[in-house]
N, C-alpha and C positions, 0 to 999 in steps of 0.2 A: 163626958167632956174630958179630952186629955188635958189635965191640969197643967203638966209640964209645958205643953205648948201654949196654954192660955196665959201662963205666967210671963211669956215673953214680953219685953217691954216694946214700945213703939221703936224705939231706937234700934233694938235688936232684930225686929221685924224688918225695918228698912235695910238692915245689913244682909239679912237671909235672902231677901228679895234681890237685892243688888248682886249677891253672890251668884244667884241662879241666872240673872240676866247677862252676868259679865261675860259668858263664854259666847254670847250672841253679839257683843260689841266688836266692831272693826275699827281697828285704829288705822287711819290713812293720812299720807301726807296731802297738804293743801297749801295754797298761797293766800293769806288773808290780808286784809288792810288793817295794820295794827294801830295806826292813828291817821289823821287825815291825810298825811303825805308819805306813809311809810308802809311798806309791804314786809311780810315776815313769812317763813317757811314754818308752819304748825303741824302738829299731829292733831287730827280732828277725830273725835269719837263719833263714828257713823253707826247709827242703829239700823239695821236693814230689816225693820219689821214692816213690811209692805202694806200700805192701804189697798183695798181691792183693786182701785182704779189706777195704780200706780206702777212704774217700771223702773227697775235698778239697772245702771248702765255703767260698765267699766269705760272711762274716758280715754281714748287713744290720741286725739288731737284736739287741742284748746288753743284758740287764736288769741293773741294779744291785739286788742282794739285801741284805736286812737283815743277813745274815752278813759281807757284805762291809764293812758300816758297823761292826759288831761288831768285827771285826779292827782297823780303823782306830782305834776309840774304846777299844781295850784290854780289851773285854769277852771276846774270843776269841782264841786263838792263830793265827796265819798263818805260811806257809812263806816265807820271803825267797827271791827269785828266781823265783817261780811268777807267770805271767800270770793275772790274776784272771778272772772271769766264768763263770758256769755255767748262765745262761739265755739260749739264742740260737736264732735262726732264720736261715736264710740260703739261698743257691742253689748248687747241685752244679755244680763247674766240671770235676772230673775223678774217675773211679772205677778200681779196681783191676780187673785181669783177671777175678777170681772174684766180683765184686759182681753181684747179680741185682736186679730191680726198682728201681734207681735209674739215673739217666743225667743228663748235663750238662744245665743248664737247669732242673732240677726244684727247686720251693721245698720246704724241708724244714725240720724243727724236730730239735733235737739233745738226745738223753738224756745228761747229763753223768756219770752213774753207771756205770761200766765194769766189771761184774763178770767173773770170769774163766771162770765155766761148767764149772769142773773140781773146785773144792774141795768138801768134804763139804756145806757150807752150799748152795752152788749147785746141788749134784746133788739136794739135798732141797727145792728150789724156794724156798729163803730167800736169794735172790740179794743182798738188802739187807744180810745178815750175811756176804758174801763174805770170805774170808780170804786170796785169792790173789793180791791186789794187791801192787804194789811195795812197799807200806809195811804189809802185813799186813792189809789190809782191802780196801775198794772204791777203785778209782783214780777220784777225782773231779777231773774237769776244773774248773780254776779253784779247787781247794783244794789238792791234792797233785799235780797235774800240770798242765802249760800249759792255759789255758782260752780263753775267747772274748771278751776284751777286746782283740780283735785283729782285722785285716783279714781273716785267713783261717785255717782250723782243719781239722785231718785227724783222724778218727775211723774206728772200725770199722763195718761196714756194720750189725750188729744195733742200733746205737744212733742211726740216723737214720731218720726218718719222714717219708713225704710228706705235705705239707699239701693239703687240699681246696682247689679253685680259688676258692671262694667266701669262704675265711677270710682275714680281713685279717692283716697283719704283726702288728698290735698286739695282736689276740687270740691269735695263734700263739705270741708270745714269753712268754705266761702260761701256756702248757701245762705246763712243769715246775713252776712253783707249784701248779697244779691238782692235778698228781701227788702232792706234797707233801700237800695238804690231804686229798686222797682216802683216803690212807694213813692219817691221823689219825682221819677219820670212820670208816673201817673198823674200826680198832682199839679205838675207842670204843663201836662198834656204835650210832651214833646213828641214830634211825629217824625217819620222817615223822610229823608231829605232836608231836613233843617240843620243848621250849623249851631254847634253848641261849645262854649268855651268852658273847659274845667280848670278852675284854679288850684294848683296843688296836684301832685302826680305821686302821692302816697297810696298805700294798699286800696282804700275805698275809691280814690279817684281812677285807678288803674281798672278796678271791677266796673266802675260806671263807663269808663272808655270802651272797654271790651263789650260790654252789655249794648251801649248806644251804636256801637258799630255793628253788631250783630242784627240791630233794629234798623239799619239803613240810614243812621243818623252820622253827620260828618262831625268829627271832634277835633278840637285844638286844645292842648293842655300846657300847662306851665310847671316849673319847679325851679328851685335854687340849687339842688343837690345833682351834680353831673352824673352821679352813679343811677339816680333815678331816672334822669333824662335818657341816658343811654339804654336803661332797661326797657323803658316804654318803647323807644324807637325800635329795640330788638324784636318787640312784639308786632311792629307794623303800624304803631301808633304815632300821630303827629304831636310830639312834645317838644318844647323849646325853652330856653331859659326866661324867666319872668322879665329879664331887662329887655328881651327882644320882642315882646309882645307889641309895643306900639309901632315898630317896623311892620311887623307882619300885617296887623290890621289896617294899618295907616287910616284910611277914611271910611273902611268898611265896619259894619257893626255885625253881632251875631244875634241870633234868635233868642238864645237862652244861656244864662251863665250859672254854672254850679259852683259855689264857694265850698270847696271840702276843707279848706285852711280854717275857716271860721273867723277871719278877720280882714277880709278883702273885699268889702263892701264898694270901697272907693274906686277900685279897678272895675268891679262889676257895673257899677253905675255908669262908668265911661265907655265901656264897651258894648253894652246891650243896645239894641235898636229900639226904636220907638214901638211901642205895642208889645214888646219882648217880656221875658220873665227872668227874674233873679231868684235863684233856688239858695236859702239859707241852709247849710248841710253840716260844716264843721262845727265843733263846740270851741267857745272860748268865753268863758263867764266873766272874764275881765274886760273884754272887749265892748266899746261903745262906739256908735257912729252918730253923727248928726244928720238925721234924714232929710235930704232936700225935698220937703213936700211938693213945693211947686213943680220941680222938676219931674217927679213921680207922677204927679197928676196930669200935667201938661202932655206928657210923653205916654201916658197910658201904661206905665210899667207895673207888672205884677210882682209883688213880693210873696214868695212861697215859703212857707214853714210847713213842711209836711207832717211833723211829728214821727211817732212810731209807726211801723208798718202795720196794714191792717189785712189780716188773711191773705197775705203774699206767699206764705212759706210754700204751698204746693206748686205755685207758678215759678218760685224761684228754683225749687227742685228741677223742673222741667227745663227752666233756661240754663242752669248750670250744666245739665247733661249735653247741652248742645253747644258749649263753650269749654272744649278741654283746656284751652290755654289758661283758664283760671288757675288750674293747679300749678302753673309755672311760677305763679306769684309767690308760692310757699317756698322761700329761699333758705330759711334757718330753722333749726330745730334745737330746743333745749328740754333737758329734763327739768323736773321742778326744783331740784335742789341746785340748779344753775340759774334761778330766776334773777338774781342779782347782776350777773353778767349780761343776761339778755335785756334788762330793762337798762342798765348803764348805757350800752350801745344804742338803744334807742332814743334815749333823752339826751345824751350827752355828745353824741358824734353827729355833726350836721352833714357830714359827707358819707355816713355810714352806706354800705353796699346791702344792708338789710331791706327787703321789701316786705314780706309778711313772714312774721315770727310766730312759731307755734311752740306749745309745750307738749311733751310726749309722756304722759303720766303711766302709760302702760305699752312700753315698748315691745312686749311679747306679741302683740297683733300686728306690728309692722314687719 
């Protein structure tokens, strides 16, 4: 036995191990939730020691979602210490030994909803109701585990999808929102030829309108921001100011209403037809609504709470490739260093001309 080595204390051993591993640590920029309502730019220690089933990805675009804004505005709870961001595309830089179908250099989109595949819900094909995650549900990147407002990200192979060569980064970064919308459309059983009112014309609403139009559904949408109204109209969508809705509908009702704002149930209930559907989509944890139980029962109105999407990513990828106008929704780009400016515009300017805002952690790929 080498007595010199054997005499090293535990503390010294830890030091030498750390010294050996240090050269493998990657220090990267990321945007983390510092406290319940505050974001901050941090330097995150990224350890690229890949499990066999995992994929390491340089993030190219990462979209700001309404749920990120809801957390900062106090309408939703956030988990402090977590790197935010759950809508992202990137380039594969490394793969684990057991990974197939993916290789370095491939352009990919990431599914942030990591189900376990082992619990009763997953085994019954209800992966959106997974109970096997670290917090008793889905492990969602950017929500309850580190996400993609970062330069680099690691996830398991089943949650990484190659992108078609012809698809732009801007269209691809909206695949996760498309999956969300598809789930709600499926749950509400919206069919071609029906008329759907979409309350709000933010990014998710515009995705919904484009998707529904491609499916042969007639849409009407509202908003208060004149820039959003004009942008929707520039895409050939029927968008009007919320104050004009009563005049437009008059005595007619719609087959379904999708509330993308999260606090518009009074409008939804007054505009949906008998036997129609009201889809609860937008997030506002502070909003309450006195449910008119008799009205809902007598008029056979279905209230739809669809939850997270369930195996919708492959279809979302296919649908996105058929709607190139999706990419036009990405109107503003910011570096990670410019995060404060981006969120300030989105949270504090009610007439902002921003539609979809994305971060560009690795501009070398653009």
